[in-house]
N, C-alpha and C positions, 0 to 999 in steps of 0.2 A: 119866766126864765128858769124859775125853781122846777116847774113842771116839765119843761122841756129837758132840764137836767136829770129829773127823776125818771122820764121815759127813756131817756138815753142809758140811765143806770140800770133800769130794770131790763131794757133791752140787751144791755151788755150782759146783765146776769143771765138772761134767757140764752143770749148768743154763747155766754161762757159755758152754760149748761150743755147747750147743744153741741159747742165745741168739744166740751168735756166728754159728753156722751159719745159724740162723734169720733173723738180721738180714742175714747175707750173701745168702742165697737171696731174702729179701724185697727186699733191695736190688736184687739181681740181676733179680728178677721186675719190680721197679718200673722199673728201668733198661730192661730189655727191653721191658716194657709201654710206658715212655715212648718209646723208640726206635720201637716199632711204631706207637704213635700218631702219632709226629712224622712218621713216613714217610707214614701214612695223611693226616695233615693236609697235609704238603707236596703229596702227590699231589691232594689235594682242591683245595688252592689253585691248583695247575697246571690241573686241569679248570676250576675257576672262571675263571682267566685265559683258557683256551681258549674258554670260553663266551662271555666278554665280547668276545674277538676274533672269534669266529664272528658274534656280533650286530653287531659293527663291521663285518664283511664285507657284511652285508645293508645296512647304512645307506650305506657306500661304493658299493655296487652301485646304490642308488637315486640317489646322486650322480652316478655315471658316466651312467646313463640321462638324468639331468636335463641333464648337459653335452652328451650326444649330441643331445637335443632342441634345446639352444640352438645347437650347431653346425649342426643341420640348417635351423633357421629364420633364425637371424641369425649366420652364420659370423663367426668373428674369432679372432685370435691368443689374445686373453685367455680365450676360452671353450675354445680347444684346450689352453691351459696348465693350466686347471683340470681338464679331462678327464685330461691327462697326469699331473698330480699325483695325483688321486685313484686312477688306475689303477696308479701305482707304489706307492702306499700299500696298495692292494689286493694287488698282487701280493707285496710285503714280507710282509704278514701271512699270505698263502696259504703261502708257502715255510716261515714260522715255524710255522705249524700243522701242515703236513706233517711237518716234522722233529720236533716235539713229539709228535705222534701216533705216529710210528715208535718214538721212545724209550720212550713209554708202552706199546708193544705193543698200540695200539688195533686190535681185530681188525674192528671193524665197518666195512662198505663205505659210503663217502661221498666227497664231492668232493675231500677232502684226501688220500684214500688211492689208490694206483696202480691198484688193481682196479676203480675206479668207471667206469662208462661215460662216453664222451666227450659233453660237454653245451656249450651255448653260453657258459657260464661259463667252462669250461676253455679255451675259445677266446679269451676275452677275456684269460685269464691268460697263455696260451701263444703267442699269435700275434704275431709281430714286425711284421706289415704294418699292425697297427692304430697302431703308435707313429709311423707316417709321416703327416705332415700335408700335405695335407687328406685326411680319411678319405673313403672313397668312400661316397656316399649309400646304395648299395644294401647295403653292409655295415652301415651305421648302421640302416636299416629292418630288416635280418635281425636285428639284436641287439635292436632295440626290440620287434620282433614276439615275441621269446622272453623278454620281461620277466617274465611271470608264471612261466614255466617256471624261469627264474633264480632267482626268489625262492623258489619252492618247493624247489629244490635247496639254497638256503641254510638254509631252515628244517630240513631233515633233519639235519645235523650238529648244529645247535643242540639239537635234541631228543634225539639220541643221546648227546651230551656231557652234557646235563642228567640223562638217565637214569643215565649212568655215574657222575655226581657223586652222584645219589640212592643208587645202589647202595654207593658208597663211604661215604657218610654212614650207611647202615644197617649196612655191615660194621663201621665204628668203633664204632657203638653196641654192636653184638653182642659185638665183642672186648672193649670196656670192661665190659660186663656179665660176660663170662666171667672176665676178669681180677679184677674184684671178688669173684666166687666162690672163685677159686683163691687170691688173696692174703688172708692172715689179717688183714692191716690194711687191708681194703677201704674203711673209711671215709677213710683217709689218701689212698688211691688216688682215692677219688671227690673228696676236697677238693682233690687236685692236678690231676686231669683235667678236672673239672666245669667250672671257669672256662675251660679251653682249649676243651671241647666247646661251651659257650656262645659263645665267641668265633667259633668256626667257623660256629655256626648262624646268628649274627648276620651274619658275612661272606657267608654263603650267601644269606641273606634279602636282603642288601644288593645281591649279584650278580643275584639274581632281580627285584629292585626296578630296578636299572639297566637289566636287558635289557627289562623292561616299558616303562621309560621310553624307551628307544631306539626299541622297536618303535612306540610311540605317536607319538614325534617324526617317525619315517620315515613312518608312516602319514598324519599330518597334512601333511607336506611333500609326499607323493605326491599327496594330494588337491588341495592348493593348485596344484601344478605341472599336474595335469590340468584343474582349473579354468581356469588361465591359458591353457593350449593350447587349450581348448575356446572361450575367448573370442576369441583370436587367429584360429582358424579360422572363427568364426561372424562377427566384425566388420572383421577386418583384410583389405584387398584386397592380397594378397600372392602373388607367384610366384617361382620360382627356376629359373634355366636354367643350362645348361652354357656352356662358352666359345663354342660356336657358335650360342648363342641358342635351343637346344632346351629346352622347358619340362619340367623335371624334379619340380617341386613346385607345387601351387596350392591356395588355401583355399577353403573352401566359399562364402565371402563373394564372392570374385572369380568363382566360377562362377555363383552367382546374378546378379552384376552383368553379366556378358558374355552370359549366357543359353546358355553351353555347360557340358556335363557334364565332369567330372573326366577321363573316359575320352577325351573329345574334343579336350581340351586337351593331356594329356600326351603327349610326344613330338612335339608340334607347335611351331612358332614363334608369335611374336605377329602375324606376318601374318595370322593366322586372324580376328583382331579389328581389322586395319588398315582406317582409312577410306580410300575412294577419293580424297578430297581430299588425302590425304598423299603426295606422291611419294616415291620412294626417296631423293632428295637432302635431304629433310626430316630424316632420321634420320642423315645423314652426321656432324653435330656430336656426336650421342649416341654413336655408335660410336667416333669419334675420342677422345671424353672418357673413356669406361670402358675402351677398350683400353689407354689409356696409365695405367690404374690409379686414376683419380680418380672421385669420385662426380658423378652427373649429376642434375640437376633441371630439369623442363620440364613445360608443360602439353600433352598430346596428345589429339586427337580421334580417337575410336574408334567402331567399327560395331557394334551389338548383333547377335546372331543373327537376331532379328526384323526386322532393317533400320533400327532407330532409332539415333540418334546419342547418343552420351554423352562426357563429357570427363573425364579424369583428371589430377590433378596428381601426377606420378610423381617418386620418389626411387630412383634405381638405383645400388647400391654394388657395386663388384667383390669378389670372394671371392679372396684371394690365400694362396698356401701359404708356408711358411718362407722360400723362395727369392725371394718377391715375384713368383711366376708366377701370372697369372690363371687360375683353374680354373672360374670361372663368375660369375653375377651374381644377386643379390637385389634385387627390385624391391618397393617399398612405396608404396600409392597412396591418394589422397583423391578421392573423388567430388565434382566440382565443376560438375556438369552444370547445376544450377539457377542458380548464378552465371554461367556462360558464356552460357546461353540468356537470361538477363537482359540481359547485357552485349551480346548480338547484337541485342536488341530496343531497348536505349538507342541503339546505333549507328545502327540503322535510323531510329529517331525523329529522331536528331540530323541524319541525311542529309536527311531530308524537310524538318526545320526550316530548315536551310542552303538547300536548293532552293527553299523557300517564300519564305524571306526574300530570296533573290536575285531571284526572280520579282516579289516585291512592290516591291523597290527598282528593278527594270527598268520595271515598270508605272508607278511614280512619276514617272520621269523620260523616259518614251517615248510618243510619240503612237501610239495603239492602231491607227490606221488606216495610216499610213505606215512605222512603225518608227523615225521620225526622234526626235531630241530634241524634248521638248515645250516649251511656252514657259517654265515654271518652271526646267527645266534650262538653257535658253539664257540666262535672266537670270543664273544662276550662272556661266555661261561668259563672259558680257559682263562681269561685274563682275571675274573673273579676268583677262581681257584688258586691262581698264583699269588694273588694278594693274601687270601686265606692261608696258604702255606707258609708265606714269610712271616705272618703274624703269630701263628700258633704251632708252626712246624708239624702239622699233622701230614702224614705220608699221603702222596697222590701219584698215580700212575696212569698214563696214556696208552690206550691200545688203539690201533689202526686194523681194520678188517678189510680184506680185498677178497671178492669172490673169484675163485680160480677159473679160468678159461671162460669168462662170462661172455666175451665177444663170440665164442664159438657157440653159446646157447642162443644168442641172438641170431647168429647166422644160420643156425640149423633149425630152430623152433620159431624163429620170428620175434620182433621186439615186444609184441604183446605178452607172449609168454615169458620174455626176459624180464618184463615190468611185474609179472606175477612173481617171479622168482625174487625180485628186489622187495616186494611188499611182504611175502612170506619170510624172507631172510630177517627183514626188519622186526617182523612180529615175534619171530624165535628170540632174537637179542632182547627185545623189550621185555617179553614174559619171563625171561630166565635171568635177568640181571636185578641188582638191588634198586630200590626206589631211590636211594640216595646217590646213586651214580648217574652221570651224565651221559646220553646217547644222542648221536645226531648222525644225519647222512652227509659224509664229506664231499661227495660228487661222485658221479657214475655208478660203479660198483663198490665203491669205497664207503666204509662207516667207521665212526670213531666212538670210543667210550673213555670217560674220565673215572677211573675207579677212586672214590673219594675215601680217606683215611684208611688206606690199604697199602701195606708195604708191598715191595715189587714181588716177593715170593707169593703173597696172597692174590696179587693181581694176576700173576702167571697161572696159578691153579683156577682162578675164575675164568681167565681166558680160554685155558685148555678145556674146561668144563663146557663152555659155549662152543668151542670147536667140535667136540664130541657130540653136542645136541644137534648141530647142523648137519655134520656128515652122517647122522644116523637117522635123519628126517628124509623121507621121500617126497620130493617136491613134485607138484602136478605137472604131468607130461615129460618132465626131465629126468625125474628120479633122484639119484644122489647128486649132491651139489657140495663141494668141499670150499673151504677158504684158507687164506694165509693170514697170519696174525703178527703184526709188529708192536712190541711193547717197550716202553721206556718209563723210568722213574723220574719224578721232578726233583730237581735239586735247587739249592740257593742261588746257583750261578745261572739257572736256566731263565729264558724268556718264553713266551708263548711260541714264537718262531723255532727256537732252539730245541724246545721239547717236541714239536711236531716233526722237526728235522731228524731227532734221534728215533723217534718211533717209526718214521719212514725208512730210515736206514735198516731197522730191524726187520721191517717188512720186506724190504729188498733181500735180506738174507734168507728169510723164510721162503721166498720165491726161488732164490737160487739154490737153496737147499732141497728142492723138490716140491715145494708147496704143501698144503693140507698140514701145516705145523705152526707152532708159536716160537717165535725168535725174541729174545730180551736184548735190548741194546746195553753194551758195555763199553765203558770209556776207557 
């Protein structure tokens, strides 16, 4: 019995040792396996992070290209700051990726390893010149021209890292299977590591999903940006020049509007489309404004390549660097040719209306034959003279001139000659009277004169002087022509009608007295 107990005891001891060592080995293997798996998981997480950052590099590259497009078309400090911020983020991630891959002893050659060929992307990372504002448009164009090459370069490390991540995933699974075979308690190992493996799988799927979403987002934004650029190029009349006014960029819309191709405009100044009506002095305010750093707005008339005229409402904005120094100018325009042509037509019509109105007004108050005031206008002058007299008591006299035997002139020489006599008679009166006096053709062969600020005696002398001038003048074809003159002084009791009646009465006396004389009305 004791022997049996002893055997059992020793067996128990041996079994305990075996169990102890087995447990120790199992624990060691479990710990070793756990550490191995933990290392693999850590490395997997690092690759997942690197894949994410590499995808982020592609997105930041698109943002940089977008910023460069914005700087190229609408230069601004805000656009440059966005470019500088994205570039700084990209450079930071680039250095982090480079160091991380070196630590992981990543052997494949890509843009983050020193053995990779020089590319436009590495120029973006490493060139300090690009950090200076403003960026040279030539460098912008060079970078934008290599956009597809840069994106292709960025896709390479993503694929390589993804491939490496897939290899690690496969290696993790293989080692897990191997450990399950080696470890006696494989079920426990599976129960321990399976959730971890599931977690890694989920994280990997999330990483892949995130990368896919980022790529879709970048693709959508790239498409939208390209659509916007196409719209600007097709519909916006825009140019960009350097500080000297030399054109460095032009949209298709402006080429179509001006009639010149892009090749004909680039490297030239806007004098190519300058209209001959615009002298150099017209643009002096423009240069004064934009060279002082201020925006300029005005309407400019231009000449199309085919010789036709067109008008543009222009907005010119200076492009300044960080120090406030002007490095170029951006111009944005609106075609207002139809509006300006309509304005010119309206101006021409208004001018014609004014001229026509003035002509109508002149005809309404002017005698068509002699060019003197007509009877209607003289009545207005007479009414004004009466009001002036009543207010200031300044003497005024009225004289009526009647050409003697005018009917005989018409009958003998004809009406054309009679008209010439009337014109000459009117010119003699007009040339020999004072400018302050009022002269008009009263009707037929009768003329009237208002002698302003003139007493009756002075008016009589003036009338007699005109009478002498007329009878001493030799009229063409007719010879000597005389006239009879009736003169009346204005009184406070007179009206325009009574004053005319008095002068007409005096004229009647002059005719009855033998004509060719002056008679004064006496009440």
